[in-house]
N, C-alpha and C positions, 0 to 999 in steps of 0.2 A: 625719397620715400615720404609718404604722407605724414608719418609720425615725426619726422625730423623737421618738416616744413614750418611747424608752429611751435618751435622749441620753447620760447618763453613768452610769446605774445606781448613783448614790450614791457614785461613786468619784472625785470631783473632785480629791482630793489626789493619788491615784495617777496620774490622767490628766495633771494639771499637771506632776508630776515627770517623767513620760515625755515630755511635749511639750517641756519645758525641755531635757531631754537630747537630744531629737531636733533641736531648733532649733540646738543647739550644733554640729551636724554640717552645717548648711545653709550653702552658699556663695552669695554673690551672683553671679549669672550674667547675661549679656546676655539680654534678652527676645527670643525668637524664637518664631514659631508652632510648636506641636508638630507633628511630621511626621504624626502620626496625625490631625491636624485638617484636612487638606487638603479633606475633604468638607464643611467648614463654609462654603465659599465660597457655596453656594446656600442656606445656612440663614438663618433670621430673624436680623437683627443682634443681638437680645438673647441668642440662644443662641451665636452665633459668638464671643462674648467669652471663652468658657471656655478656661482655660489660658494666655491671653495676658497680656502685660505692658503696662499702660496708665497714662497720666496722665488725671486727671478734670478736665474743663474746665467751668466755669460758663458757660452760654449767655447769661445776663443780664449778667454782668460781663466776660465775655471773658477771664477769668484762670483759671489752673490751681490746683487744690487742693494745698496743702502743709501741713506741720505748722507750728503757730504758736508752738512753744517752750514752751507751757504745758500740753501734753498734749492739746490740741485741734487742730482743722484750720480753715483759712481759704482762700478763693480769693484768693491773694496773689501767685502766681508769674506772671510775664509770659509765660513760654514753657514748653514741656513739659520742658525740661532742668532747670528748677527745681522741677518738680512732685514730689510724693510718688509713687513708682512702685508700683502695686498689681498683684500677681498675682491674677488673677480665678479663684478656686478655686470651681468649681461645686459647689453643695450639693444641687441638684435642677434640673429644667428651668426655666431663667430666673432662678434665685436663686444668690447668690454670697457668699463671703467675700472682703473686700478685704484681701489679705495684703500688708503693707507692708515697707519696706526693713529695718526692725529686727525682722522676724519677728513683728510685732504686727498688730492687726486694727482697722480702722475700725469703731466700735461706738457704739450708743446709750449715753449716760452717764446720770448721775443727773439728776433734775428740777432745772431752773434756777430759783432764787428771785431776784426775786419774780415770775417769769414763769408761775408756777403749773404746769399740766400739761406745759408745754413742756420738752423734754429737751435736754441738750447732746449733742454728738458728740465722742467722744474716742478715744484709743488704748487698746486693751485687750490684755492679754498672752495671752489664750486665746480659742478659738472658743466661741461660745455663741449663743443665739437673739438676743442683743443685737447680735451681729456678723454676722447673717444677713440679707441684703438681696435683695429681688426687683427685678430690672431690667426695666422695661416700655418698649416702644417708644413714643416720643412725637413722631413725625413724622420726616422725613428727617434722619438723622444725630443725632437727639435722643433722650434717654432720661429716664425718671423712675425714681428709686431709692427704694424703699419698704421700711421696716423690717418684718421679719416679727414683731418683738416687739410693736409697738403699732400698725402700719398707717400710721404717719406717714411723710411723704415727706421725703427729704433736701433741704435748701434752703439758700440763702445769705441771711444777714441783710444789712442795708444796709452794714454795715462789712466784709462779706466773710466773716465767720465762718460755719462750717457750723452749721446748726441743724436742727430738725425742724418741719414744718408740716403742716397739714391737706392731704392729697393733692388734694382737690377744689378748693381755693381758693388754692393756693400760686402758681399761674400760672408765669410765666417764671423766677421765683426757684428753682423746683424742676426746671428743665430743664438737663441736662448732656449732654456728649458725651465720647467716649473717644478718645484719641490714643495710638497705639503709642509705646512708649519703651523704655528699657533700665534695668538696675539692680534688677530684681525678684529676690527670693529664690525658690528652688525650694520648693514646698510639700512637706512631708515625706510620702513615700509609698513603698510597696513597689515594687521594680523587677521587671520581667519578665526582664531579662537575655536578651532575645530580639531579635536584630537582623534586619530584613527583614520582608517582608509575606507573610502567608498567601496562597498562590496562588489566584487566581480561575480558574474553568473556564468555557469557552464551548463551546456555548451554555448558558444557565442551566437548560435542560430536559434537558441531557445527563447522562451518568453522573457520579456524585460519587466523591470519594475522601476518606477521613478516618476517624478513630477514633471509636468509640461507647462511651460509658459508659451502660449501661442501668439503673444503679441508684445513685442519689446522693440525699443529704438536705441540700441547701444551706440550707434554711430551718429546720433542726432547732434553731437557737438559740431558737426559740419553744416547743419541745415540753417535755413533762414539767413544765408550769407556768412555763417560761421562766427558771428560775434554776439548772438543772442545768448548762447549757452556758455556757462562759465565753468571751466575745467574740462577735462577730457577723460575717457575711460582708461587710458594708459599713456605713458610718456617714456621715451628712451631712458630718461634719467630718474624714473620712479615717482612715487607719491608726492614728494615735495615740489615737483615740477608739473604734475598733472592736476593736482587738487588745489587750484588757485582761482581767485575770483576774477570777474571781468574788469577790464580797465575802466569802464564807465561806472563801476560800482564804487570806485575809490573816491575819497578816503574813508568814508564811513557808511556807505551803502545807501545814503539818503537820495542820491541821484539815480538810483536803479529804478527807473520809472516802470518798466514792464514787470520786473520782479515784484515790485511793491503792489501794483495793481492785481497781479495774479495772486499774491499772498492775501489780498483782501484789505490792505491798509496803504493807500497811496502816500500817506505821510510817514510811513515806516522807514526806519534806518536799520542797518544790520552790520555786524562785525564782518568785514570783508576777508578776514584771514581764514583760510581753509586749514591745510596742513600746517602745524600739527594740532592746533587748538580746537578747530571746528566748533566754535562757540555757537554760531547761529545757523550753520549749514554743514552737511545736508540736513534737510528737514522734510517731513512728509508733505508739507504744503508749499515748499519752495520749488517752483517749476523751472527755474532757469539755472540751477546749480547741479553739477554732476552728481548723479546718484548710482551710477553703474560702473564705478571703477572696477577694474578686472579682479582685484583681490576680494571685493565684495561679491562679485559673481562667483569667484572660487569658493567662498563660504557657502553660497547657495548650492553649488554643485556638491560640495562635501556633505551638505545637509540633505541631499536626496534628489536634487533636480537633475534630469537626464535629457530633456529636450528643451531647446531654447530657440524660438523663432524670432530672428532679428529682421525687422522690416525697415528698409531704407525709406526715408521720409523726407518730404519737402513741400513747401507751400510758396509758390512764386509770388503771390499777391502780398503776403505779409513780409516776405523777404524784400520786395521792392519798397514797401512802406517803411520798414525799419531803417533808421538812418545810418547804422553802422554795418559794415559788411566787408569780408575779405574773400568770399567765394562767389561764384556765379549763382544767380537766382534761377537759372534754367533747371527745371526739375530733373530731367534725365542726366544732365551734367552732374548734378548732385548725387544721383543714384550711382553713377560710375565712380565718383570720388569715394563714396561710402563703401562701395564694393571693394575698392583697393584697400581702404582702411581696414576692413574686417579681416582681409587676408594678411595684412601687415600685423594685425593684433595676433592672429594665429601664430605667425612666425615669432613674434615677441614672446608669447607664452611658451612656445617650443624652446626658445633660447633659454628661458629660466629653468627648464626641465631637462636640458641635456642634448637638444638637437632636433632636427626635423622629425615630426611625428611623435615626439616624446611627450608633448603637453597634453593637458586634459581637455582643451578647447579644440574640437574637431569639426570643421565645416563638412557637411555631408550633402550629397545630391540625389540619393535614392534611399528607400527604406531598408534595403538589405545592408548597405553600408552603415546606416544609422543604427541598426540592430547590433552589428558587431561592435560599434563604438560604445553603445550603452552597456552591453554585457561585458565589455572590457573595463567597465567602471569609469568611463569618461562621459563628457557632455557632447551630445549631438547638436550641432548648430545648423539650423535651416535658414536659408536666406529668402527674404520676401520683399515686396514693394507696397507702399501705401502713399501715393501722391495724388494730387488733384488732376494732373494732366499727364497720365501715362502716355509715352511716345508722342508727346506734343498734341494730344487729342483734346484741344480746347474747342469750345463752341462760342460763336459770337453772333448774336441776333439770329439764332437758330441755324447758322451756317457752320458746318464742321470744318475745322482747320487741320484735318488729317485724313488719310485715306487707308484703304486696306493694305496697300503695298507698304506704307509706312508702319502700320501696325505689325505686319508680318516681319519686317526687318527689325523693328524694335523688340518684338518678343523673342526673336531668334538671338538678338544680341544679349538681352538680359539672361536668357537661358544659358548662353555660353559663360556668363559671369557667375553662374551657379544658382540663379534665382529659381525657386520651385513653388513659391506661394505668392499670391497677389490679390489685392483689392483693386477694383477697376475705378474707384472713385474715392474722394475723401471729403472735402469741404464744400465744393461747388458743383453745380451741374457741369457736365462736360459733353464732348461729342459722342460719348458712349452711353450715358444714362443720366437719370435724374437722381439728385442727392436726397438723403433723409432730412437734412437741415438741422437747425438748432431751435431752441425755444427760449422764451423770456427775453431779457435785454440782450443777452448774447446773440440770440437768434436775429434780432434787429440788425446788429452789427454785421453778422455773417451774411445776412440777406443783402445788405448794402454792398458788401464785398462781392457777392454773387453778381450783382448788377455791374459793378466795376469790372469784373472779369468776363462776364458773358453778354453784357448789354441788357440783361433782363433780371427782374426779381424772380423769386420762386413762383411758379404757377401752381398754387395750392387750391384745393377744393375739398369739401367735406368727404371723408372716407365713406365708402359704401360697403365695407366689410365688417367683420366682427369688431367688438370694442378694443381688442388688443392690436389692431392694425392702425398705426398712426405714424406719420412722419414728424409733424410739428410738436406733438405732445407724446413723448414716449411713455407708454403705460406698462406697468408691471413692476416687479421687484427692483429691477435696475433701470433707472433712467440713464441716458448717456451723460458723460461727465461734463458738468457746466464749468468746471475749473480748467477745461482744456486750454492749452497754451495758444493754439492758433486762433480759436474762437475769441478768447479774451484779449489776445493781442490785436486782433482786428477791431475789437470794441474800443481799444485804447487809441489806436493810430488812425483809424478810418472813421470820419464823421458818418453818423448813421443816416443822415439825410431824411428822406420821407418814404421809408419802406412801407409797403402796404400793411394795413391792419386787417388781419384775417379774423373770421368769426371764431368764437370760442368753440371748444370741442375738437375732436380729432380732425386733422387736416392732412391730406395726402398730396404729394407731388404728382401732377398730371403728366410730367415728363417720365416716360418709362425707358425701357431698354431700346436703344436705336439699332438700326441695321449694322452699324459699325460695332456697337457693343455686343450684339449677337455674334458677329464674326469673331471678335476677340475671345468670347467665352468658348466658342467652338474650337478655336485654335488652341486655347489653354487645355481643353479636354484632349485634343489630339496629341498635345505634347505631354499629357499626363501630369499637369501641374495642379496644385491645390487652389481651388476657387474659394475666396472668402467674400461672402455677400454683405458683410458689414458696411455701413454708411450708405448703401443704396436705399432709395425710396421704396415704399411698400410695393408699388406697381412694378418697378424695375426688378426688385428682388424676387417677386413672384415669377416674373418672366425668366429670370436666371434659373430659378429652381425648376421651372418647366423644362428648360433645356437640359438641366442636370438629370431630371427624371426620364426624359426621352432617351438620353444616352445611357441610362442605368449606370450612372457614374457616382462613385463613392467619394471622390476627392473634393469634398466640400467641408469647410470649417468656419464656424462663427467664433471669432477670436477675442472679442472684448465687449460684448453686449450692445453693439450698435446695430442689432437686428431686433425687430419686434418679436414678441413671444410666439406669434403664429408660425414662424419659420422653423422653430426648434424641432417640433415633431417631424417635419419634412426632412430636415437634415439627418435626424436619427434614422428615419425610415430608409434613407439612401445609404446608411452606413457611414455617415460623416461624424464629425467630432465637434463638441461644444466646449468653449472655455469662457465663462463669464468674466467680466471686468473684476479685477481683484478687490480693490477698494477696502472698505472696513471689514473686519472679521465677521461682525454680526450680519451685515448685509450679504456677504458672500455665503454664509451658512443658509440664509433665507433663500438665496438663489439656488443653491444646491438642493434644498428640500423641494423647491418648486419645479426644478428641471428634471431631477432624477426619475420621477414617474413617467416622464415623456420618452424615455429611452426605448430603443427597440430590443426585444429579447433575441432577435436573430443575430445580433452582433456583440462582440466582447465590449463591455462597458467600462469606461474609465473617464475621469473628470479632469479638466485642466483649468487654468486661469490665464487671464491676460493682464499683465502688469501695466502696460502702456506707459512705462516709466522712462525717465531720462529727458524730461522737458515737455511731456505731453499730458500726462494724467496725474492728478493729485493722488497720493497714496493714503492708505488707511492710517488714521490717527490712533492714539492710545485708546484702548477700549474702556479702561477704568472699571472693570467688573470685579466682583468679589472673588473670582477664581482665576487669578493671574497666572501667567506662565512662570514656572519655577525653574531657575537655573541651578546646575546644568541640566540639560535634557538630552535624550538620545535621538538620533535620526530615526526615521521610520523603520529602517532595516536593522537598527541596533549597532551598526558598524562605527558610528562616529558620535562622539560626545561634544556638545556645543555649550560653551560658556557665553557670557555677555561679550558682545563684539567690541574690540578696542581698535580705534584709529588714532594714531598719535597719542595725544593726551586725553582724548574723549572716549568714554565708555557708553555704548548704546544699549538700551534696554527696551524691548518691545512694549513693556507695560507703561513706560513713561514717554517713549519717543515715537511709538507707532512704527510704521515702515519708513524710517528716515532714509534708508538707502537699500540697495538690492541685497546686501548681505543679511538683511533681517527677514528675508522670506522664509527661511527655515523656522524662525521664531514665530512668524505669522501663521504658518501651518500648524505649529504646536499650539498656537492660540485657537485655531479652528478645532483642534482636538479637545481643548479645555471647554469649548462651547458645545460641541456636537458629538464628542466621543470618537472612538476608534474607526467607526464606519466611514466617516468623511475622509480620514487620512487613508484608509484602505482604497477608497474610490480614487483619491488623488494619486496614490502610488500605482494604481492600475492605468493611470493616464498615458504613460509612455507606450504601453502595449496597445491600448486602444488607438492612439494616434498612428502608430506604425501600421496597424492592421488597416486603418482607413487609407493610408498612403499606399500600402501594398495593393489594395483593390484598385486604387487609382491607376497604378502602373500595369494593371492587367492580370493580377492574381485572382483567380476565382474565389468567391466568398465561401465561408463555412456553410456547407449544406450536406445533408445525408445523401450518399450515393452508393454505387456498387450493389444495387438490389439483386441483380443476376449477373454473376461473373464467375469465371473459373481461373484457377491458378495456372500459370505457365512457368516454365523454368526461369523466366525473366521477372515475374512478379504477378501482381493482381491488378487488372485494369490499368489505370494510369500510375500506379505506385510500383515502380520498378527498382530492382536491385541495381546498385551502382549509382543511382541518382544522388546528386548533392542537394542541400536544402533549397537552393534557389530553383533548381530544375523541378524538384518535387512540388514546390509551391506552384510553379507555373502550370504543371501538368495536373496535379491532383487537387490543387486548391488549398485554402487555409485549413489547418487542422483545428480540432476543438481544444486540444492541449498540445504543447510542444516543449519538449526538453530533448533528451537523446531519443526519446520515443514520441512519435507524433501520432495522435489518435484521431480517427475519423469515425463518424457514425454511419449506419447502414439503413437504407430505406426499407420499409415494409413492417407490418405489424409484428411478424414473428421475430424481427431483428431489433425490437425496441430497445433492448438492453445489450445488444451485440456491438462489436466495434472492429474496425480494421486499424492495425497499428504498424507503422513503419519505424524500425529501430536503426539508428545510425551507428556506424563503427566509430572508433576514436579518430579516424581520419576524415570523418564527415561524409561518408558514403553509406547509402542504405544497404544494410547487411542482412536484414530479416524483414519480411512482410508477413503478418499473421492476421487471421480473421477468426472471430468467434461466431460468425454469422451462420445461419441455417441454409443460406442460399449460395454458399461459396464451396466449391469442391476442387480437390487436387487429385489428379490421376483417378478420377471416378469415385472418390470418397469425399463426402460433405460433412460439415458440422452437424451434430445431432444424430448421426447414423450410428448403428451398432458397430462396436469395435471389431466384430468379426469381418467386416468389410475390408480390413487392412491386411488380412491373410493373403499372402502371395504378392502384395503390393508394397509392403514395408516390413522392416525388421524392428523388433522391440529392443530399446536401449535400457529399459528398466525405469521404474518410477513412473509408469504411465506415458513414457515418451517413445515415439516410433519415428523411424526415418527410412526414406526410400525414394525410388524414382529419380535417379541421377539425371540431370539435364545438361545441356551444353554449358561448358565452362565449369562444371563440377558443382553446380547448384543442386540442392536436394529438397524434396518435399518433407515436411515435418508434421507430425500429428500428436495431439495430446489426448489421452484417454483417461476418463474417470467414470467409475460406476458402470463400466461396460459400454459407455458411449463416447464418441469422438467429440471432444469439447472445443478443439480448435484445429485449424489447418494452416499451414504456413509454407513459405519457401525461403530457404536460407542460402546465402552465398557459400562458396567453397570454404573460405576461411572461417566462417561462423559455424557451418555444419561439420567441419573437420575435427572439432574438439567437443566432446560431450559436455565438459565443464563450461566452455565458452557458450555453447548453444543454450544451456540452462540459464546462464547469466543474462543472455539477451532476452530470453523468454520472461525472466523476472522483470527486466526493464519494461517489457511490454505489458506486465501485470496480467498475464493470462495463466500463470502457474499457481 
C-alpha cells in the first residue's frame, strides 16, 4: 500500500527523537471508548477494537498477557487487572499497533536460537512493521493476531510465553480474546479542539448546508518526484511519523533551497522539527511543509466543511529539474498514484472510526451520493485533476503529442478512478489549449519553462476585449498567486534565458482551444464531468465557455481565481459555481462583494473558496485587525464549539498565525464573519447546496423552472410528479425543486399561478406519498383549484375541517381537496397509505404547507 511505502523516509533518528519527546507528554488515562466510536457497535469485531483499551487473553490457557520482566510477554496474569493494557491504535482496516503502558509496542523480536526461523515477541520503543499486527476474526469472541512483517501468528508456548507460529497450524495456541480494561496511554495525535458533533440533516435527500473547498491538493506529498513536499497527510503510525521535515532540510533548515526561496528569504534557516514542537512549521507562507494532515482536515469538517474537491496535481518540468525524487515524473503516473493514496486515506480514516464506511471522509462520484453523505454529517470528497499534460497531451513546436484515441482512453481511465472534475491545463501551453501564464519575474521563469517544454515562448499580443480580459496581467480583486510553488520553483531551478519582453498593458495568448481540446471538452460534457476553465488563456477560456453554452451545460466551476472576471457572469448564467482563491480574509471579503452581484437569480446561490493548499498556494496571514476572532466560537450551525487548535506542544491562533494549516479554515471563516457579518457566512454555508445543484444539472437533472401550467391529476400523480417516485427519479423527471426537505416545492407557470405551488411530499421510506397543487389550472376528477366548493358534491366526501376525499384510483390512491370560504384551495392525490388515515393525511398536508 502507498501509505506503508514511505514509512520513515530515512529519518528514523528524527522520528525517534520526536516520538520520545511526544511520549513524555502522554498521561496514563482510564480507557473509555472514544465518543466518535459509537458507530462501531454494528461493525465487525476486528474493526471495533480501534481506539479501545484492552487486555489480551489467551484462549487456550485462559490467562492474560503481561510483561515477563525480561522484555518479553507471557500469558501469566490470572485476571485483566494484572494484564498489560494495550491501546489498540489502528494502522489500517483490521490492523493495529498494541501500544502499552510504558508507551512501548508489542513487536516481533529477533530470531530465537536454536529455534531457527521462529522469532520472539518483545517490547519495542517505536512503531514499525515489526509492531504492526493484523487482527482476524476467529470465531465468536476469538481473534487471531498476525504479524504484518512475516505473516506469522501470535501464539503462546507451553510455558505461556508469547511466540510466533505458522498461522495455518497454530491451532488454539494462536486464539486470543480482548477484554476492556483501564490504564492505557493516549496515543500521540493532533487534536481537533472541536467539541460537539456536526449536525445531520433529515431527510438525507433534502437541502444541504456547509462550506465548499473547490480546489485542494491533499495528495501533493507525492508530486514533483515525492521529495519536494515535507511530511504527509497521514501515516500508518500517526502524527509523529507523518509530520516530519524533508531529509534535505536537515540539520537546521538552511539547506532548504526551494523552501527558503518560496518563503521569500533565500538565506533563511528554520527548525526542521515538526511533531511535537512545530516551532517554524506549518506556517501560512511555508509552501513545502505539510498543511493538510488529516486531523487538521477533520477539524475543518467539524467546523462546517462539507465538500472537499481534491485535485491530483503534477508538473513534469519542475519534477525533472528538482534534483531529489523517489517517484516518476510522468504526470498521469502521478495521478494514478495519488488516486490510490486517497482511497488508502479513506480506508485509514474508516479504520480509526470502526470499519469500512464508518469514517467521516467519503469519496463520492455523483451528486446524489454526495447529498446523502453531507446530510449524514460527513465530508463529501470529489476527485479531480490539475496537471499540465493530461493524458500526455504535450505540444512541441506546435505538433501535438497525443490524439483523440489517447484522450478517450485516458478520460475513461481517470473516470474509472473516480475523477469527476478537471482542468485541462496548468502551467504551460499544451496540445489542448493556450495557458493564461504568469506575470512579473515569475512569468519570465515560467515562460522559459514553457519554451523548455513546448519549444516556444508564449505567443502574446495586446488583448482586444474589455479591460478585465488579460492573460499576462490579471486584473481585478484577485490576481493569481505569485507565491505559487511551481512558478517559483521554476524561477529557482530553471535559468530564465532570454524570454521575450512583451509590451505593457493587457496581453493575451494567441493560442486558443485546439481541435483536441474541443474534443476533450465535448467528451467531458458527454461523461457529465465538471469543467474547470481556470488557467486557460482568455481566448481558450472563451471558446470553452462557448461550447458550454451551446450544450446548455451547467457543470462548470471556477475553483481558485485563475479566470479573469469576464467569465464569472457566464459561469453563473449557465448555472455554474464560483469559488475564489481563499488567501487573506480581507481580500476574500472584497472578492465576495465584487462577485455576489454577478450571480444569476435563476439558480440557488452559494459561495465557495479554493484553498490551493498543501504545497501550491500561500495562505492568508494574520489580519491584525481591531476585531479579532474570539475563542471559543461556534460552527455556523451551532453544533460544534471550537477552541484554539493544538498540535503536539503548539497552539495555533488565527489572529497570530493566519491559516498556518488546514485545521484553521473554520477560524478563517469566523474571521470573515468578523469583517463582513453573518451574510457572508450564510452564503458560504449555502455553498454545498449550490455546488450539488450545479452537479445535478450536469448529470442531467432539469433546472428549477416553473412548469405544469395546464395539467390534470391522475391516480398516479400530476404531470411528471408521480406517487411512488424516489428522490432521484423525481429529480430526473420533474427537475430541481425550489425547496426540498420531505416536501419538495415547485412553482407553476402563468400569471394566475404567481403565488401557487405544486408540492410532492415523501413518506418516511423516501417515496412520494402525496402530490398537491394550489394552482388554478390544475384539476382532479373535474374539480380545479379556485372553483366553488359545490363542485365537489357527488365527486368527494367531506372529512371535516374543510378536507374532502374521493375518486379512488388504481392501487387505492385517492383525490383530496381542501376547501376554505366556499372555494377549493388545493387539489391533491394521495397514496393508499397516506389517504387511508385522516390524521396521517392532515400531517402530510401540513408538511406541504397548504393547510
